[in-house]
N, C-alpha and C positions, 0 to 999 in steps of 0.2 A: 569456627573462630570468633573472634569477638567483631560485633557490628562495628563501624567506623566510627560512629557516634561515641566518645569516651564517656563514661560515666566516672564522674569523682567519688571514690566510695564513702567520702563522710557526708559528704553535702548534694549528693545525690545530682548533680547539677553536669547537666550533657551541653559539650563544648561541641556548639553547633557552625562557630566563624566567630572571625578577629572581633565583631563589635559585641556580641556574650562575655569572651575572655577579658575586655577592655574592661565592660561593665563590673565585671567579678573584682578585676584587680580593683578597680574603684572603692569594692564595698568589703575587701577584705585585707586582714593582716599579710605582715610580711612571710610570716610564720604559715597561713593557709596558702598562700601561692606559691611558697618553698613544697608542701607537703603537695597540694595539685601538680606540680611541675614533677615532682619524683615520681608519682603515680604514674604521671604519660611517658616518664622517661627520660623526659630532658633535664639532665641530670648538671649541666653547666649553671641553668638558671635555679636551678632546685640549692644547689649549692651557695650561688649568689645571696637568694633570699635568706638562706636559713644561717648566713653571714651577719646580714642584716636586722633579722630577727633576734638574733644571738646577742648582738650589740644593743638593740633595742632595751631588752630583757635583762642586761646586766646593769644597764645605766639604772632602771626603773627598781633593779635589785629585786627583780621577780627571778628567784633564782629558781626554782621547778621548773619552769618555763625554759631558760635560758640552760638549763639541762638536759631537756628535751632537744632543743637544738643541737646539741653537743652531741648526743645519742644520735640522731638522725646523721651530723655531719662525719662520727665512728662510722656508721654501716656502710655509710656511700664511701669514704676514702678507703675505708678495709678492702670493698669490692675492685675498687680502681686498683688497690695495691699501691697505694700512696702513704707509703710509711712516713715519710716528712710528714706528709698533713696530719698522719693520727697522731704522733709526737706531739705537734706543736699543740694541739688539743687537750693534750695529757698535762703537757708542759701548764698550762693555760690553766688549768682545773686546780692542779699541783698549786700552783700559783696564788691562787685564789685561795687556798684552803691554809696556806702557811702564812698569811698578810690579815686571815682568819675572817676574809671577808665571808668566802662560802663555809657554810659550816657542813660537817658530813653528815646529811641527812640522810636516809634510804635512797631516795633519788641520787644522791652525789657518790655512794658505793657501789651502787648499780654502775653507774656512768663508768668510776673506777673497773671494776668487774670485765665491762667490755674493752677497755684498753688492755688490758691484763691476758685475756682473751686472744685478741688481734697479735699480742707479742708473742703467742703462743705458751704463755705459763697460765697453764689451767687451772693449777692447785693454789695459785695467789687468786686466781679468777673467782672459784670456787669462793673462797672465804669469805672474800669482799659481797657476793650474793649473799652467802648466810648471813654477815653483817647489816646487809639491806633488810634483808627479810625480818631479820630481830627489830631493826628499829620501822619497818613498816607494822609491825604487828602493835610494838608499844604506839606508835602514832596512829592506829587504826586506819590505817589507810589501805583499803583495799586494792589499788591500781597499782600500787608501789607492790605492794605484796604478790599481785599477779606477774610483774615483772620480772622481780625478785625470784620467784620460783621458775619460771621460765630458765632465769639466768642461769640457775642451779640444774636444768635437766639439760640444757646445751652442755654445761662442761661434764656432768658423767656422759652424757655421749660422748664430749671429747679423750675423755679418761677410759673409754670403749667399758663403762659399767652399765650397760644399757637395760640391764633390771631397773636400778635405781634411776634412770632418768627416765624410765617409762611409768616408774609411781610419781614422777614430780609431776610427771604430764597430766596423771590422775587426779590431782589436788587440783588442777587448772580448773576444769567443769564446774566446780560451783561457783567460783570469779566468773566465768561467761556466762553464767547466767543470768547477772546484775549489770555487769560492763557494758559502758556503750561502746561501738567502734569495731573491726572487724581486724585490723591490722596485725595485732597480737593472735587471735584465732587464726589466723592463717599462716602463721609463721609456725605455730606451736602444730597444727596439722601437718605441714609440712616437716618436720622436727619428727613428728611421732611417724610419719611415713619412712623416714630415715632408720630410725629405733627399729621397725617392722620390719626393712628391709635386711639390716645386722641378726636379727632374730628368725630370719628364713619364712615368717610370715608374710610372704608377696601378695598373695590376693588379700589380704586384711590389710595392707599397706597402697594396693590400687585401688582400694574401696573407697578407703580415708581419702586417696588424692585426687580421685574423679569426683567427689563432693566436695572437695576447694577449688576444684576447677570449677564446676556450675558453679558456685558462688562465686566465683571472680569473673563472670558474666556479667552480675549484677553491679559488683565491688570490688571497679577497676582498679587494680595494681598491675604495674609489668613487674618490677620486683618479684612479686609474689606467683604472679602468670611464669616468669619465665623457670624460678626455682621449681614451680608444681612439673611441669613438661620436662627438668631436668631430672627429678628423683623418679619419675615413672620409669624416665630412662633407663636408670640404674636398676628400679627394680627388675625391668625387661630385661636387660644385662644378666643380672644374677640367674633370671630364670631360664636363660640360655636362650630367649626369644630375640635373636640378632636383627631382624629386620625392624622389629619393631622398636629394638630400643635404637637401632642409628635413624629413623624415622622421628623419636621425639627428642633425640637430640638435637637433631639439625634443625627440630623446629623452635628449641630452644636456642640453638645457635641465632636462627633467622629474627626471631622476637627481640634477643638481649642487647641491649641497650650499648655503644660502644666502649661505655667509660665503664662498664661493669667487666674487668679484665678478669678475676679471678673465676667469674665463671665461667667467661668464655675457655678460658685456658684447661678447667678441670674437666669440659663437655669434651675439649680436643681432644686430651689424654686418655678419655674410655673411648672415642671413635677410636683412637689408634688403637686401642687394645684390640677391639673388634677387625680392625684393618688387619694385624699380625695375625689373629685369627684366621681370616678371609685367606690370608699371605700363604698357608698348610697346604692348599690345593693348586699353589702354584712354583715353579721354578725360580719365578724372578717377579717380581713386583715393583713398579717404575713411580713412585709418589711424586708427581710435580707440587704437591702444595707445600710436602714436608722437605725438601730438597733431598729425599732418601731412595736408594735403591735395596729393598728385602731379596739378597739369594737364598737359596736353600739350606747351601753349605755354609755360605760366609756370612749369613746373618744379614744385619740391618750394615749398610755401608752409606757413608755422609759422603752427598755431593753439593753440600752448600755452599763451599766457595770452588766450587769445579762446573761453571755454567756451560761452557760449551760441552764439556764429557755427558753432564745431563743433557744437555740440546741432544748430542748426538746419540745415544742411547735411547734417548725419545721416540726420534725419528725411527733408526731402526726395530724399535719393538711394535712400532705401531702396525707394521705389518711384517711380521715374521716369514720368512722366502724372500721378500722382495729384494731387489741388488739394486745398490744405487753405487753408482759411477762415479767416479772423484767430480765430474763437474758436478753431478747431485748432490753429493756433500757439501762442498765450496760455497753451492747455491743457497742452499738451507741452513746452512750453518752459520757461516762467515757471511754472508749476502753478498757476495763476489761473485765475478767474472772467472773462471777456472782459467788459469797460467800455468803450464806445467813446471817451468822454472822456479817459480813462486809456491804454489801449491804440493805439488807431487811429498816432497817431506814434511809439510805441516799435515797432510793428512794422513800418514804414514807413521808419526810420530804421537797422533792423537790418540790414532787406533791403540798404538800401542799402549799407551796411556790406560786408555778406556778398558782396555782387558787386562791387564793386570789390577786395577781393580776390581772386576767385578767376576774375571775367570778364577773358579776353583783351582785348575791346573794349567799355567801358562803354554807345558809341555803339549797339553792336549785339550786344547779351546772346544768349549762345548757351546757358547754362546754366540760368539763373532767369527765369521765364517769368511775366505777369500776367495772370488772365483774371478776367473778371465777379466772380465767387465767390472768388477767392484768390488762392493762389501755386503754382507746382508746377515740378517739373526737365523739360528738353528730352527727353523719352520713347525721342529718336531717336540719341540719344548712348549709347557703353557708357562707363556709370558703375559702380564695385564699392566697398564697403564693407566695410574689412577690421576684426575685430572682435576683441577681446581673447582671447587664448587659454584 
């Protein structure tokens, strides 16, 4: 992994302690600080400084840099699945355009394209990116051209037109030979990895992603780092290398800033797919993290509002064949001392409710058995308990 000393990709500043950070803060703009904090995964501070920089650029009418702040905020709020914040950014931009304060430049159209893609309107986003590209050519603005082409590639990927998406990415190679900075280069490499996966060119995808990973060791950016690990996991998943997929998904989750909800949810969905495939080897899987029980015949059973029943099935499933007396059950499940007048009926009713949920045939239970001394789970079945990591 990375050395604990963190490199800030554009300035190559190594954060060694609070004193150097204070010195950096005193000598750099709010925008630089926002970019640094985003690279470090300190998202709350990044938002604070991007918003400060945005207001400064708006007051000074430096709308090119103003839009860079808005673009960064859109990416952050989209990752955080904060649709209200995304809408506020879009409304402010549209308001400035209507008031004729903000001109529809290449950068402005690019920002509107991001807004549209975030809303799931890929066709509108594509038209904005194409307008951005046309204006960038007229303005001879190479940086705006590169971002517009990247936006077009993202849109084609969203439309599942992987051939056109890859064609756009190849156009960017010329720009990367002369453009400073690595953020767009990393984002493009990760997007290309995703496209190659969809085209079943898994070896090429992993080679590209490993190069990006190596580059990120010196050009630190937590967002790109998490995405590289995530996309590597996707490649291994498609290759049906489940152990490798789980490894890289797990590393991505551990590295992921808590604010990045979308990536976390996407990774957890894919991990659940792997768990589901693993579950085929078992008669029952008790997943304590998702509060779900998967039974071979009945499928997925939701226990999210059945905490007592979930605790009970977990207890019994931990040691199939072990008999739990009524005293044991009352102590472990309700944390009470057994009283037959209070608990006999409670245990009976709870076991009955649990059987109703998990047994494929209530007339012939195959999981939960009763003995003279208590209850136990059939030791002849394959049962697994997944505990939260």
